[in-house]
C-alpha positions in Angstrom: 15.7 -27.4 -14.1 14.6 -24.5 -11.9 16.8 -21.5 -11.8 19.4 -21.5 -9.1 20.9 -18.4 -7.6 20.8 -14.7 -8.2 22.4 -14.8 -11.7 19.9 -17.3 -13.1 17.0 -15.3 -11.6 18.5 -12.1 -13.2 18.7 -13.8 -16.6 15.1 -14.9 -16.3 14.1 -11.4 -15.5 15.8 -10.0 -18.6 14.2 -12.7 -20.8 10.8 -11.8 -19.3 11.4 -8.1 -20.1 12.2 -8.8 -23.7 9.2 -11.1 -24.2 6.9 -8.7 -22.4 8.0 -5.7 -24.5 7.2 -7.7 -27.7 3.5 -8.0 -26.8 1.4 -5.7 -29.1 -1.1 -4.9 -26.3 1.8 -3.9 -24.0 3.2 -1.7 -26.7 -0.2 0.1 -27.2 -0.6 0.4 -23.4 2.8 2.0 -23.0 2.1 4.3 -26.0 -1.2 5.6 -24.5 0.6 6.1 -21.1 3.2 8.2 -22.8 6.0 5.6 -22.8 7.8 5.0 -26.1 9.6 1.8 -25.4 11.7 0.6 -28.3 13.8 -2.6 -28.5 16.9 -0.4 -28.2 15.5 1.3 -25.1 14.9 -2.1 -23.4 18.4 -3.3 -24.3 19.9 -0.1 -22.9 17.9 -0.5 -19.7 19.2 -4.0 -19.2 22.7 -2.8 -19.9 22.5 0.0 -17.3 21.0 -2.4 -14.8 23.9 -4.7 -15.2 26.4 -1.8 -14.9 25.0 -0.4 -11.6 23.4 -3.3 -9.8 25.1 -6.6 -10.9 27.3 -7.5 -8.0 29.4 -10.0 -10.0 32.3 -7.8 -11.3 33.6 -10.3 -13.8 30.1 -11.0 -15.2 29.5 -7.2 -15.3 32.7 -6.5 -17.2 32.0 -9.2 -19.8 28.5 -8.0 -20.4 29.4 -4.3 -20.7 32.3 -5.1 -23.0 30.0 -7.1 -25.2 27.2 -4.6 -25.3 29.3 -1.4 -25.7 31.0 -3.0 -28.7 27.7 -3.8 -30.4 27.8 -7.5 -29.5 25.7 -9.7 -31.7 25.1 -6.7 -33.9 22.5 -5.1 -31.7 23.4 -1.6 -32.9 21.9 -2.6 -36.3 19.3 -5.2 -35.3 17.5 -3.3 -32.4 15.5 -0.4 -33.6 15.2 2.9 -31.7 11.6 3.3 -32.8 8.7 1.6 -31.2 7.4 -1.6 -32.9 3.7 -0.9 -32.6 1.9 -2.2 -35.6 4.9 -3.6 -37.4 4.7 -7.0 -39.1 8.3 -7.4 -40.1 9.3 -9.4 -37.0 11.4 -6.6 -35.5 9.3 -6.9 -32.3 10.8 -10.4 -31.8 14.4 -9.3 -32.6 15.2 -8.2 -29.0 14.2 -11.5 -27.5 16.3 -13.4 -30.0 19.3 -11.1 -29.5 19.2 -11.6 -25.7 18.8 -15.3 -26.2 21.9 -15.4 -28.4 23.8 -13.4 -25.8 22.8 -15.8 -23.1 23.8 -18.8 -25.1 27.2 -17.2 -25.9 27.7 -16.7 -22.1 26.8 -20.3 -21.4 29.3 -21.5 -24.0 32.1 -19.3 -22.6 31.5 -20.5 -19.1 31.6 -24.1 -20.3 34.9 -23.4 -22.1 36.4 -21.7 -19.0 35.4 -24.7 -16.8 37.2 -27.0 -19.2 40.3 -24.8 -19.2 40.4 -24.9 -15.4 40.8 -28.7 -15.8 43.6 -28.2 -18.3 41.7 -29.5 -21.3 39.7 -28.4 -24.3 35.9 -28.2 -24.2 34.2 -30.8 -26.3 31.5 -30.2 -28.9 29.1 -32.2 -26.9 29.7 -30.0 -23.9 29.2 -26.8 -25.9 25.9 -28.1 -27.4 24.8 -29.1 -23.9 25.2 -25.6 -22.7 22.8 -24.3 -25.4 19.2 -23.3 -24.5 16.9 -24.8 -25.3 18.3 -28.3 -25.7 17.3 -30.6 -28.6 15.1 -32.6 -26.2 13.3 -29.4 -25.0 12.7 -28.1 -28.5 13.5 -30.5 -31.3 12.0 -28.1 -33.9 14.2 -25.2 -32.9 16.9 -26.4 -35.3 16.8 -26.2 -39.1 18.9 -29.2 -39.7 19.8 -32.5 -38.1 23.4 -31.5 -37.4 22.2 -28.7 -35.1 24.3 -26.0 -36.8 21.5 -23.5 -37.5 18.6 -22.3 -35.3 15.1 -21.7 -36.5 14.6 -18.2 -34.9 10.8 -18.1 -35.4 10.4 -21.4 -33.6 12.9 -20.3 -30.9 10.9 -17.2 -30.2 7.7 -19.2 -29.9 9.5 -21.5 -27.4 10.8 -18.5 -25.4 7.4 -16.9 -25.4 5.8 -20.0 -24.0 8.7 -20.6 -21.5 9.0 -17.1 -20.1 5.4 -15.9 -20.6 3.4 -19.1 -20.0 0.0 -17.6 -19.7 -1.5 -14.2 -20.2 -3.5 -13.1 -17.2 -6.7 -11.2 -17.7 -5.9 -7.5 -18.0 -7.3 -5.1 -15.4 -10.0 -2.6 -16.2 -7.6 0.2 -16.4 -5.3 -1.8 -18.8 -8.3 -2.6 -21.1 -9.6 1.0 -21.1 -6.2 2.3 -22.1 -5.8 -0.4 -24.8 -9.2 0.6 -26.2 -7.9 4.2 -26.6 -10.5 5.6 -24.2 -8.9 6.1 -20.8 -11.4 6.6 -18.0 -14.2 4.8 -19.8 -15.5 1.7 -18.2 -14.3 -1.4 -20.0 -15.5 -4.9 -19.7 -16.0 -5.9 -16.1 -15.3 -9.4 -14.8 -18.1 -11.2 -13.0 -16.1 -11.0 -9.7 -16.0 -7.2 -10.1 -19.8 -7.2 -10.6 -20.4 -9.3 -7.5 -18.3 -6.9 -5.4 -20.0 -3.9 -6.9 -23.4 -5.3 -6.1 -22.6 -6.0 -2.4 -24.9 -3.8 -0.2 -23.2 -1.0 1.7 -23.4 -1.1 5.5 -26.4 0.8 6.9 -26.1 4.0 8.8 -27.2 2.2 12.0 -24.5 -0.5 11.4 -21.8 2.1 10.8 -22.8 3.9 14.1 -22.7 0.6 16.0 -19.2 -0.1 14.7 -18.1 3.4 15.6 -19.4 3.0 19.1 -17.6 -0.4 19.6 -14.4 1.2 18.3 -14.7 4.1 20.7 -15.3 1.8 23.7 -12.3 -0.3 22.7 -10.0 2.8 22.4 -11.2 4.1 25.8 -10.5 0.7 27.4 -7.1 0.7 25.9 -6.3 4.2 27.1 -7.5 3.3 30.7 -5.4 0.2 30.7 -2.3 2.1 29.6 -2.8 4.7 32.4 -3.3 1.9 34.9 -0.1 0.1 33.8 1.9 3.4 33.9 0.7 4.1 37.4 1.4 0.6 38.7 4.9 0.7 37.2 5.6 4.1 38.8 4.3 2.9 42.2 6.5 -0.3 42.0 9.6 1.8 41.3 8.8 4.1 44.3 8.5 1.1 46.6 11.8 -0.4 45.4 13.5 3.0 45.9 12.3 3.2 49.5 13.4 -0.3 50.2 16.9 0.3 48.7 17.3 3.5 50.6 16.2 2.0 54.0 18.8 -0.8 53.6 21.6 1.7 52.7 20.8 3.8 55.8 20.8 0.8 58.1 24.2 -0.4 56.9 25.6 3.1 57.1 24.5 3.5 60.8 25.9 0.1 61.7 29.3 0.8 60.2 29.6 4.1 62.1 
C-alpha cells in the first residue's frame, strides 16, 4: 500500500538513504567530492534528524533511546570507515539494520494497539506487521515457519523496493566517478542535439533587444499615465467633497 502520512514518508526517506549510501558508484562519487560517508555516519545523521526534526515526541523518545543504547547492535555492526571497495557485505549492513529497527517498531505498535483493547497481541498480528510480508517476498525467509530471515534476499528486495531504477548519471557525476573531474565524459544524444543547435544571429539578437526596449518603454508610459489619472481623480473627488462641506456649513449658519 502507498505510504500514508508524515511518519511513513520519513521512514521511506531513511530507507532510501541507507540503500543509496550502499551504492558503490555513490561511494566513489562522495570520496572524490571529499565526503567520507560511512554506515555509522549515515546512521548518526538519521539519529540527529529524528532528535531535532521529528515532531512526534513519543516516536522521537523511543528511537533515541533505542539508538543511544546501541539498539540492534549498531555500535558493532556499523563501521566508521567508508565501505568503498569492500566485498564483505558491510555496505549492506546499514540497510539491514534500519530494516530491523523499522520492523521492531511495527511489532511494538501492533502490541500497543492490542493492549489498548485489553488483550494480548497474537502471533499472526505480529507477523502481519513485518515488512516485507510472505506474499511480497516468499524467498526472504530461510524456513517455512518464518522464524529466520534471509538477509541477502531481504537486501535485494529493499534495493528493488526503495531504489527501483538507476537513472542515467549526469556528466559531472560520470566525470567524478571516472576520477577525472572536469574532463568531458560520455554525452547523451539529447545533450549532443542541444549542443548542436545554432546560436541566434547578431541580427536576431538586435531585433529581440529592440522589441524588448519598445515593450519596456510602453510599460513605463502606461504606468505614468495610470499614476497621472489616479492623481487627477483624487483631486476631483477632494474638490467635490470640499464643495459639499462648504455648502452645508453655510446653510447651518
